VEXTOR-360271 format. One record per residue (C-alpha): residue in three letters; residue number from 1; x, y, z. Coordinates in steps of 0.001 Angstrom, whole numbers, plus 500000, padded with zeros to 6 digits. Last residue first. Layout:
% residues N
('ALA', NUM, (X, Y, Z))
...
% end
This chain:
% residues 121
('UNK', 121, (368263, 283775, 361055))
('UNK', 120, (367891, 285222, 357551))
('UNK', 119, (368586, 288816, 358611))
('UNK', 118, (371757, 287675, 360375))
('UNK', 117, (372993, 286062, 357146))
('UNK', 116, (372361, 289270, 355200))
('UNK', 115, (374207, 291370, 357759))
('UNK', 114, (377221, 288998, 357686))
('UNK', 113, (377282, 289070, 353885))
('UNK', 112, (377124, 292860, 353913))
('UNK', 111, (380011, 293071, 356374))
('UNK', 110, (382089, 290596, 354355))
('UNK', 109, (381364, 292505, 351152))
('UNK', 108, (382444, 295814, 352712))
('UNK', 107, (385597, 294180, 354057))
('UNK', 106, (386757, 293288, 350551))
('UNK', 105, (387300, 289534, 350166))
('UNK', 104, (390916, 288316, 350380))
('UNK', 103, (390572, 286325, 353619))
('UNK', 102, (387299, 284908, 352324))
('UNK', 101, (389092, 283435, 349308))
('UNK', 100, (391745, 281663, 351377))
('UNK', 99, (389081, 280461, 353834))
('UNK', 98, (387041, 279237, 350871))
('UNK', 97, (389944, 277103, 349693))
('UNK', 96, (390376, 275500, 353126))
('UNK', 95, (386652, 274838, 353536))
('UNK', 94, (386455, 273247, 350084))
('UNK', 93, (385032, 275322, 347258))
('UNK', 92, (381785, 275044, 345316))
('UNK', 91, (379497, 275640, 348306))
('UNK', 90, (381200, 278981, 349040))
('UNK', 89, (380477, 280118, 345499))
('UNK', 88, (376768, 279728, 346183))
('UNK', 87, (377046, 281769, 349359))
('UNK', 86, (379017, 284394, 347438))
('UNK', 85, (376008, 284781, 345127))
('UNK', 84, (374222, 286830, 347798))
('UNK', 83, (377034, 289374, 347618))
('UNK', 82, (376636, 289695, 343859))
('UNK', 81, (372935, 290077, 343266))
('UNK', 80, (371325, 291804, 346236))
('UNK', 79, (374332, 293682, 347565))
('UNK', 78, (375513, 294563, 344061))
('UNK', 77, (372082, 295900, 343153))
('UNK', 76, (371821, 298070, 346266))
('UNK', 75, (375364, 299368, 345873))
('UNK', 74, (374751, 300349, 342258))
('UNK', 73, (371454, 302037, 343198))
('UNK', 72, (373034, 304019, 346063))
('UNK', 71, (375922, 305308, 343965))
('UNK', 70, (379042, 303308, 343266))
('UNK', 69, (382616, 304061, 344336))
('UNK', 68, (382727, 301478, 347147))
('UNK', 67, (380918, 298912, 345031))
('UNK', 66, (383213, 299482, 342066))
('UNK', 65, (386232, 298836, 344288))
('UNK', 64, (384604, 295715, 345705))
('UNK', 63, (383902, 294508, 342164))
('UNK', 62, (387627, 294851, 341411))
('UNK', 61, (388444, 292859, 344560))
('UNK', 60, (386034, 290148, 343400))
('UNK', 59, (387768, 289985, 340018))
('UNK', 58, (391205, 289767, 341613))
('UNK', 57, (389938, 287086, 344014))
('UNK', 56, (388637, 284950, 341131))
('UNK', 55, (391941, 285296, 339292))
('UNK', 54, (393852, 284140, 342365))
('UNK', 53, (391415, 281309, 343113))
('UNK', 52, (391571, 279680, 339677))
('UNK', 51, (389723, 276490, 340613))
('UNK', 50, (388615, 276021, 336968))
('UNK', 49, (385029, 275484, 338130))
('UNK', 48, (385349, 278639, 340178))
('UNK', 47, (386271, 280608, 337073))
('UNK', 46, (383014, 279433, 335511))
('UNK', 45, (381168, 280536, 338656))
('UNK', 44, (382842, 283927, 338365))
('UNK', 43, (381510, 284203, 334819))
('UNK', 42, (377994, 283476, 336049))
('UNK', 41, (378351, 286247, 338646))
('UNK', 40, (379582, 288638, 335942))
('UNK', 39, (376611, 287761, 333715))
('UNK', 38, (374333, 288376, 336715))
('UNK', 37, (375881, 291811, 337139))
('UNK', 36, (375161, 292581, 333481))
('UNK', 35, (371594, 291339, 333875))
('UNK', 34, (371070, 293604, 336885))
('UNK', 33, (372410, 296547, 334870))
('UNK', 32, (369878, 296003, 332106))
('UNK', 31, (369830, 299410, 330409))
('UNK', 30, (369586, 297740, 326968))
('UNK', 29, (373025, 299151, 326108))
('UNK', 28, (374252, 297707, 329421))
('UNK', 27, (372969, 294244, 328484))
('UNK', 26, (374588, 294265, 325045))
('UNK', 25, (377906, 295495, 326437))
('UNK', 24, (377855, 292864, 329184))
('UNK', 23, (377367, 290076, 326625))
('UNK', 22, (380018, 291475, 324283))
('UNK', 21, (382586, 291840, 327065))
('UNK', 20, (382200, 288326, 328448))
('UNK', 19, (385819, 287178, 328166))
('UNK', 18, (387181, 290714, 328398))
('UNK', 17, (385758, 291335, 331860))
('UNK', 16, (387547, 294523, 332920))
('UNK', 15, (386664, 296913, 330109))
('UNK', 14, (383013, 295894, 329899))
('UNK', 13, (382714, 295949, 333694))
('UNK', 12, (384130, 299484, 333788))
('UNK', 11, (381547, 300543, 331209))
('UNK', 10, (378807, 298922, 333277))
('UNK', 9, (379979, 300860, 336341))
('UNK', 8, (379567, 304005, 334249))
('UNK', 7, (376022, 303012, 333233))
('UNK', 6, (375042, 301946, 336753))
('UNK', 5, (376053, 305285, 338286))
('UNK', 4, (379488, 306000, 339736))
('UNK', 3, (379723, 308406, 342653))
('UNK', 2, (381496, 311725, 342093))
('UNK', 1, (384593, 312394, 344177))
% end
């Protein structure tokens, strides 16, 4: 199976994130994949404010699917932008809520998060 490049992943993001479709579309047309991922992270923070854990987990699972199908550049960007943002999301939720979210995170994201935390310490 062919790996997805940043443009194709951007198209999937446009289709999946209806609420911020125009923003992602504009950023992808300007070849700003990092900006599109940051828009997704900001959207997830908005969902976190609403405490909609199920919807948040569905979106994170979708990003995990894109990560696994992405090429090297897509994976690199998602590791550096999205997975690092999980630490910020963790601060928003209580320990019990975060445990529910963490249980539903894709394994690849958990492994990356663990690697990143080990690199810090």
